[in-house]
C-alpha positions as CSV (number, residue, x, y, z in Angstrom):
1,M,-28.4,-1.9,48.4
2,T,-30.4,-3.8,45.7
3,D,-29.5,-6.8,43.7
4,E,-30.3,-5.0,40.5
5,V,-27.3,-4.4,38.2
6,R,-26.7,-0.7,37.7
7,V,-24.0,0.4,35.2
8,R,-23.0,3.9,34.0
9,F,-21.4,5.6,31.1
10,A,-19.7,8.9,32.0
11,P,-18.5,10.9,29.0
12,S,-16.6,14.2,29.3
13,P,-17.9,16.9,27.0
14,T,-14.3,18.1,26.1
15,G,-14.5,16.4,22.7
16,Y,-16.6,14.3,20.4
17,L,-17.7,10.7,21.2
18,H,-14.7,8.5,20.4
19,L,-15.2,5.0,19.0
20,G,-13.6,3.5,22.0
21,S,-15.9,5.4,24.4
22,A,-18.9,4.4,22.2
23,R,-17.9,0.7,22.6
24,T,-17.6,1.2,26.4
25,A,-21.1,2.8,26.4
26,L,-22.4,-0.1,24.2
27,F,-21.0,-2.8,26.5
28,N,-22.5,-1.1,29.6
29,W,-25.9,-0.7,27.9
30,L,-25.9,-4.4,26.7
31,Y,-25.0,-5.7,30.2
32,A,-27.8,-3.6,31.7
33,R,-30.3,-4.9,29.2
34,Y,-29.0,-8.5,29.6
35,T,-29.5,-8.5,33.3
36,G,-32.6,-6.4,33.4
37,G,-30.7,-3.6,35.2
38,K,-30.3,0.1,34.7
39,F,-28.0,2.1,32.4
40,I,-27.2,5.5,33.9
41,L,-25.7,8.5,32.0
42,R,-23.5,10.8,33.9
43,V,-21.6,13.9,32.4
44,E,-18.2,14.5,33.8
45,D,-18.1,18.3,33.1
46,T,-16.0,19.7,36.0
47,D,-13.3,20.9,33.5
48,K,-15.0,24.3,32.9
49,E,-12.5,25.5,30.4
50,R,-12.6,22.5,28.1
51,S,-16.3,21.4,28.6
52,K,-18.5,22.6,25.7
53,N,-22.2,22.4,25.1
54,G,-21.6,21.6,21.4
55,F,-19.6,18.5,22.4
56,L,-22.3,17.4,24.9
57,N,-25.1,17.8,22.4
58,E,-23.2,15.7,19.8
59,I,-22.4,13.0,22.3
60,L,-26.0,12.7,23.4
61,E,-27.2,12.7,19.8
62,D,-24.6,10.0,18.8
63,L,-25.7,7.8,21.7
64,K,-29.3,8.0,20.6
65,W,-28.3,7.5,16.9
66,L,-26.5,4.2,18.0
67,G,-29.7,3.1,19.8
68,L,-28.2,3.4,23.3
69,D,-31.0,4.8,25.5
70,W,-30.4,5.6,29.2
71,D,-32.7,4.8,32.1
72,E,-31.5,7.6,34.4
73,G,-29.8,10.9,33.8
74,P,-28.0,12.7,32.4
75,F,-26.5,13.8,35.7
76,F,-24.0,16.5,35.7
77,Q,-20.9,16.6,38.0
78,S,-20.8,20.4,37.7
79,E,-24.1,20.5,39.6
80,R,-22.8,18.3,42.5
81,L,-19.8,20.2,43.7
82,D,-21.2,20.7,47.2
83,I,-21.6,16.9,47.6
84,Y,-17.9,16.2,46.8
85,R,-16.9,18.9,49.2
86,T,-19.0,17.5,52.0
87,Q,-17.7,14.0,51.5
88,A,-14.1,15.3,51.4
89,E,-14.6,17.1,54.7
90,E,-15.9,13.9,56.3
91,I,-12.8,12.1,55.3
92,L,-10.8,15.0,56.6
93,N,-12.6,14.8,59.9
94,K,-11.7,11.1,60.1
95,K,-8.0,12.2,60.0
96,L,-7.6,10.2,56.8
97,A,-6.7,13.4,54.8
98,Y,-5.0,16.7,55.3
99,K,-5.3,20.2,53.9
100,E,-2.7,21.9,51.8
101,G,-3.9,25.4,51.3
102,N,-7.5,25.0,50.0
103,A,-6.8,21.5,48.7
104,I,-7.9,18.4,50.6
105,I,-5.5,15.4,50.1
106,Y,-6.0,11.8,51.1
107,K,-3.0,10.2,52.9
108,V,-2.2,6.8,51.4
109,K,-1.0,4.3,54.0
110,K,2.0,2.4,52.7
111,G,2.8,-1.3,52.7
112,K,-0.8,-2.4,51.9
113,T,-1.9,-4.8,49.1
114,I,-5.1,-4.0,47.2
115,K,-6.7,-6.9,45.3
116,I,-9.2,-6.6,42.6
117,N,-11.2,-9.5,41.2
118,D,-11.7,-8.1,37.7
119,L,-14.4,-9.8,35.6
120,V,-12.2,-9.7,32.6
121,H,-8.6,-10.0,33.9
122,K,-9.3,-12.1,37.1
123,E,-7.2,-11.1,40.1
124,I,-5.1,-7.9,39.8
125,K,-2.8,-6.8,42.8
126,F,-1.5,-3.4,43.7
127,N,0.9,-2.2,46.4
128,T,0.2,1.1,48.0
129,D,3.9,1.8,48.2
130,E,3.6,2.7,44.5
131,I,0.7,5.1,45.1
132,K,1.3,8.7,46.2
133,D,-1.1,10.8,48.4
134,Q,-4.3,11.5,46.4
135,V,-6.0,14.8,45.9
136,L,-9.8,14.8,46.8
137,I,-10.5,18.5,46.3
138,K,-8.2,20.7,44.2
139,S,-7.2,24.2,45.4
140,D,-9.8,25.7,43.1
141,G,-12.5,23.8,44.8
142,S,-13.2,21.3,42.1
143,P,-13.0,17.6,42.8
144,A,-10.2,15.4,41.5
145,Y,-11.4,12.9,38.9
146,N,-11.0,9.7,40.9
147,F,-12.7,11.1,44.0
148,A,-15.7,12.5,42.1
149,C,-16.1,9.1,40.3
150,V,-16.3,7.3,43.7
151,V,-18.7,9.7,45.2
152,D,-21.0,9.6,42.2
153,D,-20.8,5.8,41.7
154,S,-21.6,5.2,45.4
155,E,-24.5,7.7,45.5
156,M,-26.0,6.4,42.3
157,G,-25.8,2.8,43.4
158,I,-23.5,1.6,40.6
159,T,-22.9,-2.1,41.0
160,H,-20.6,-2.8,38.1
161,I,-18.0,-0.5,36.6
162,I,-17.3,-1.5,33.0
163,R,-14.5,0.5,31.3
164,G,-11.3,0.4,29.4
165,D,-7.9,-1.0,30.5
166,D,-6.5,2.5,30.7
167,H,-8.5,3.0,33.9
168,I,-6.8,0.0,35.7
169,S,-4.3,2.3,37.4
170,N,-7.2,4.4,38.8
171,T,-8.9,1.5,40.4
172,P,-6.7,1.0,43.5
173,K,-6.9,4.7,44.3
174,Q,-10.7,4.6,44.0
175,I,-10.8,1.5,46.2
176,L,-9.0,3.5,48.9
177,F,-11.7,6.2,48.7
178,Y,-14.5,3.6,49.1
179,E,-12.7,2.3,52.2
180,A,-12.3,5.8,53.6
181,M,-16.0,6.4,53.1
182,G,-16.9,3.0,54.7
183,L,-18.4,1.7,51.5
184,K,-18.1,-1.7,49.6
185,P,-16.5,-1.1,46.1
186,P,-18.5,-2.2,43.1
187,T,-17.4,-5.0,40.8
188,F,-14.9,-4.0,38.2
189,A,-14.5,-5.2,34.6
190,H,-11.7,-3.6,32.5
191,M,-11.9,-4.2,28.8
192,P,-8.8,-4.4,26.6
193,L,-8.5,-1.2,24.6
194,M,-9.4,-0.9,20.9
195,M,-6.3,-0.7,18.8
196,G,-5.6,0.3,15.2
197,K,-4.8,-2.4,12.6
198,D,-1.1,-1.9,13.3
199,G,-1.5,-2.6,17.0
200,A,-1.0,1.0,18.2
201,K,-3.7,2.8,20.2
202,L,-6.5,4.0,17.9
203,S,-5.9,7.5,16.8
204,K,-6.5,9.9,13.9
205,R,-3.6,8.4,11.9
206,H,-5.7,5.3,11.6
207,G,-8.5,7.4,10.1
208,C,-11.7,8.7,11.7
209,V,-12.0,8.1,15.5
210,A,-15.2,10.0,16.3
211,V,-18.7,8.4,15.9
212,F,-20.1,11.5,14.1
213,E,-17.5,11.1,11.4
214,Y,-18.7,7.7,10.5
215,K,-22.3,9.0,10.6
216,E,-21.4,11.7,8.1
217,Q,-19.6,9.1,5.8
218,G,-22.7,7.1,5.5
219,F,-22.2,4.3,7.9
220,L,-25.5,2.9,9.4
221,P,-25.9,3.0,13.2
222,E,-26.9,-0.7,13.3
223,A,-23.7,-1.6,11.3
224,L,-21.4,0.5,13.5
225,V,-22.9,-1.0,16.7
226,N,-22.7,-4.5,15.3
227,Y,-19.0,-4.0,14.5
228,L,-18.1,-2.5,17.8
229,L,-19.7,-5.3,19.8
230,L,-17.6,-7.8,17.9
231,L,-14.5,-6.1,19.2
232,G,-14.0,-8.2,22.3
233,W,-17.1,-10.3,22.3
234,T,-18.4,-13.2,20.2
235,P,-22.1,-14.2,20.0
236,K,-22.9,-17.8,20.8
237,S,-24.0,-18.4,17.3
238,E,-20.7,-17.0,16.1
239,K,-22.6,-15.1,13.4
240,E,-21.0,-11.8,12.5
241,I,-24.3,-10.0,11.7
242,I,-26.3,-9.6,14.9
243,S,-28.8,-7.0,16.0
244,L,-28.6,-5.0,19.2
245,K,-31.8,-6.6,20.4
246,D,-30.4,-10.2,19.8
247,A,-27.0,-9.3,21.4
248,A,-28.8,-7.9,24.5
249,R,-30.4,-11.4,25.1
250,E,-27.0,-13.1,25.5
251,F,-24.4,-10.5,26.3
252,D,-22.5,-11.2,29.6
253,I,-19.6,-9.1,30.6
254,K,-17.7,-12.2,31.7
255,D,-17.5,-13.3,28.1
256,I,-15.4,-10.3,27.1
257,G,-12.0,-11.4,25.8
258,S,-8.8,-10.2,27.6
259,V,-7.0,-9.7,24.3
260,Q,-6.8,-6.2,22.7
261,A,-9.2,-5.7,19.8
262,R,-8.1,-4.3,16.5
263,F,-10.2,-1.9,14.5
264,D,-10.4,-2.9,10.9
265,I,-12.2,-0.4,8.6
266,D,-12.6,-2.9,5.8
267,K,-14.5,-5.3,8.2
268,L,-16.7,-2.4,9.2
269,R,-17.3,-1.5,5.5
270,W,-18.3,-5.1,4.8
271,I,-20.8,-5.2,7.7
272,N,-22.2,-1.8,6.6
273,A,-22.7,-3.2,3.1
274,E,-24.5,-6.2,4.5
275,Y,-27.0,-3.9,6.3
276,I,-27.5,-1.8,3.2
277,M,-28.1,-5.0,1.1
278,S,-30.7,-6.2,3.7
279,K,-32.8,-3.0,3.2
280,S,-35.5,-2.4,0.6
281,P,-34.9,0.2,-2.1
282,E,-37.5,2.4,-0.4
283,E,-35.7,2.2,2.9
284,I,-32.4,3.1,1.2
285,L,-34.0,6.0,-0.6
286,K,-35.0,7.5,2.8
287,L,-31.4,7.1,4.0
288,L,-30.1,8.8,0.9
289,D,-32.6,11.6,0.9
290,S,-30.2,14.4,2.4
291,R,-27.4,13.2,0.1
292,L,-29.5,13.4,-3.0
293,S,-30.6,16.9,-2.0
294,K,-27.0,18.0,-1.4
295,A,-26.0,16.7,-4.8
296,G,-28.8,19.0,-6.3
297,Y,-30.8,16.1,-7.5
298,A,-33.9,17.0,-5.5
299,E,-34.2,20.2,-7.5
300,K,-34.6,18.3,-10.7
301,A,-37.8,16.7,-9.4
302,L,-36.6,13.3,-10.4
303,D,-39.1,10.5,-10.8
304,K,-39.1,8.4,-7.6
305,A,-39.7,5.1,-9.4
306,Y,-36.6,5.9,-11.6
307,I,-34.4,6.5,-8.4
308,L,-35.7,3.3,-6.8
309,K,-34.6,1.4,-10.0
310,V,-31.1,2.9,-9.7
311,I,-30.9,1.9,-6.0
312,K,-32.1,-1.6,-6.8
313,L,-29.5,-1.9,-9.5
314,Y,-26.7,-0.7,-7.2
315,K,-27.6,-1.7,-3.7
316,T,-25.0,-4.5,-3.7
317,R,-22.3,-2.2,-4.9
318,F,-21.9,0.6,-2.4
319,K,-20.6,0.0,1.1
320,T,-21.4,3.4,2.6
321,L,-24.2,5.9,1.7
322,D,-21.6,8.3,0.6
323,E,-20.4,6.1,-2.2
324,F,-23.9,6.0,-3.9
325,I,-23.7,9.5,-5.5
326,P,-20.3,9.2,-7.3
327,L,-21.1,5.6,-8.3
328,T,-24.5,6.5,-9.9
329,E,-23.7,10.0,-11.2
330,C,-24.3,9.0,-14.8
331,F,-28.0,8.2,-14.1
332,F,-28.7,11.7,-12.8
333,K,-26.7,14.1,-14.9
334,D,-25.3,14.2,-18.5
335,D,-22.1,16.1,-17.5
336,Y,-20.9,13.1,-15.5
337,K,-17.1,12.8,-14.8
338,I,-15.2,10.5,-17.3
339,D,-12.2,8.7,-16.0
340,E,-9.4,9.9,-18.2
341,K,-7.3,6.7,-17.9
342,A,-10.3,4.6,-18.7
343,Y,-11.1,6.8,-21.7
344,K,-7.6,6.5,-23.1
345,K,-7.4,2.7,-22.5
346,Q,-10.9,1.7,-23.7
347,I,-12.0,4.4,-26.2
348,D,-9.2,6.6,-27.5
349,R,-8.0,4.2,-30.1
350,E,-9.1,3.8,-33.8
351,E,-9.9,0.1,-33.3
352,S,-12.0,0.8,-30.2
353,K,-13.9,3.6,-31.9
354,K,-14.6,1.4,-34.9
355,Y,-16.0,-1.4,-32.8
356,L,-18.1,1.0,-30.7
357,K,-19.5,2.6,-33.8
358,I,-20.6,-0.7,-35.3
359,F,-22.2,-1.7,-31.9
360,N,-24.0,1.6,-31.8
361,E,-25.5,1.1,-35.2
362,K,-26.8,-2.3,-34.0
363,L,-28.6,-0.5,-31.2
364,K,-30.5,2.0,-33.4
365,P,-33.0,-0.3,-35.0
366,L,-33.9,-2.2,-31.8
367,D,-37.6,-1.9,-30.8
368,E,-37.2,-3.5,-27.4
369,F,-34.4,-1.8,-25.5
370,K,-34.2,-4.4,-22.7
371,A,-31.1,-6.0,-21.2
372,K,-31.6,-9.4,-22.9
373,A,-32.0,-7.9,-26.3
374,L,-29.0,-5.5,-25.7
375,E,-26.8,-8.4,-24.7
376,D,-27.8,-10.4,-27.8
377,A,-26.9,-7.4,-30.0
378,C,-23.6,-7.1,-28.3
379,R,-22.8,-10.8,-28.7
380,A,-23.9,-10.7,-32.4
381,S,-21.7,-7.6,-33.1
382,A,-18.7,-9.3,-31.4
383,E,-19.2,-12.5,-33.5
384,E,-19.4,-10.5,-36.7
385,L,-16.2,-8.6,-35.9
386,G,-14.4,-11.8,-34.7
387,I,-13.6,-10.3,-31.3
388,K,-14.5,-11.1,-27.7
389,A,-17.6,-9.3,-26.3
390,A,-15.4,-7.6,-23.7
391,K,-13.9,-5.4,-26.4
392,L,-17.4,-3.9,-26.8
393,I,-18.6,-4.1,-23.2
394,H,-15.7,-2.1,-21.7
395,P,-15.7,0.9,-24.0
396,T,-19.5,1.1,-23.9
397,R,-19.5,1.1,-20.1
398,V,-16.9,4.0,-20.1
399,A,-18.9,5.9,-22.8
400,I,-22.3,5.7,-21.0
401,S,-21.0,6.1,-17.4
402,G,-17.5,7.5,-17.4
403,R,-16.4,4.5,-15.2
404,T,-14.8,1.1,-15.5
405,E,-17.0,-0.5,-12.8
406,G,-20.7,-0.5,-12.0
407,A,-23.8,-2.6,-12.4
408,G,-24.3,-5.0,-15.3
409,L,-23.8,-3.0,-18.5
410,F,-27.0,-4.1,-20.3
411,D,-29.1,-3.3,-17.2
412,M,-27.5,0.2,-17.1
413,M,-28.3,0.7,-20.8
414,E,-31.9,-0.4,-20.3
415,L,-32.4,2.0,-17.3
416,L,-30.8,4.9,-19.2
417,G,-32.9,4.2,-22.2
418,K,-32.3,4.0,-25.9
419,G,-32.0,7.8,-26.7
420,K,-29.5,8.5,-23.9
421,T,-27.4,5.4,-24.5
422,I,-27.0,6.1,-28.3
423,E,-26.4,9.8,-27.7
424,R,-23.6,9.2,-25.1
425,I,-21.9,6.7,-27.4
426,E,-22.0,9.1,-30.3
427,K,-20.7,11.9,-28.1
428,V,-17.5,10.0,-27.1
429,L,-17.0,9.0,-30.7
430,K,-16.8,12.6,-31.7
């Protein structure tokens, strides 16, 4: 055996990559990078009926998207069936197991205490009186989950098994198999599971649970990874924004907390917004490219400089890439959606229309349609009318964008230009 740390992530291609599994993969990857060890990818695909290539491809794609590269693999359990069978036969020959039809079953000796020195939970004890005889090979010839794991982990030289608390009950069974094969068990570290905000196990009722769903919604991989690594681990600097590279320099599995972590979508959205804000408009444009095309904007051959100005104006205002299109719709099309409630409250009254009309007339003679000049015109109109500037700002915003929130009104007007701004105000006045 070598002193090199070897860890593994072993997804099953029976579904998409769950956030909890992504976190497990992340912590294994970080520990391998921190120790200068190896991160091995193994695919547990012995469930022929439920394993699908589509799921496997998405899992591999998601791991790459998150920045989690592997040093060895992927290895497939479905290609190793003979190895499991041979090992089970050896245990059978040692009289430690018995046959039941075509199945091979390990006989658990009672009255024995199994101790685990878990890196997260410290010492955990089990009594074999509470463990029933364990299947090694099922009657259909496929290996039982716990047995296949032990054979693979021992053959692949896995030194540390880092996984969720839900596997604690599997550990004593696996240790019995290591002993039956005359092998030293690896070091175990069981992480508390990721829970929903309400303290229940993270599930679909809390929202999206698969990595690809967050990708589709416009979360950035570096933001998702950043948030997942904060669920159970705190950087020495205690900074909440930390790159994968920086985390790998200081991540030790012994620093994982033993308290369950709660997934908070609002915190993830905040972190995502921080990463969006840190990017240049050009970088954001690349990320938005497919969304702009999908919205049909690419067909309009929009001026790149104009789009970059819109991005610059709004980059502190959208928390996911998906939010950009509806938020900035008014800059790309004239048939933008107008919020009915906002229209009724801000424009659909005689007084509001009167004020708006007066402000609009002030705009027409302006030679310089710049934010400062527009603000001056607004303040002057408000003063003449003896009203607060807000009584002009709110209806104007709804008129030119259809929304009650957005960037600074005068910056928006400058970007839209004089013709469009006046035209839109006149349209709502009609």
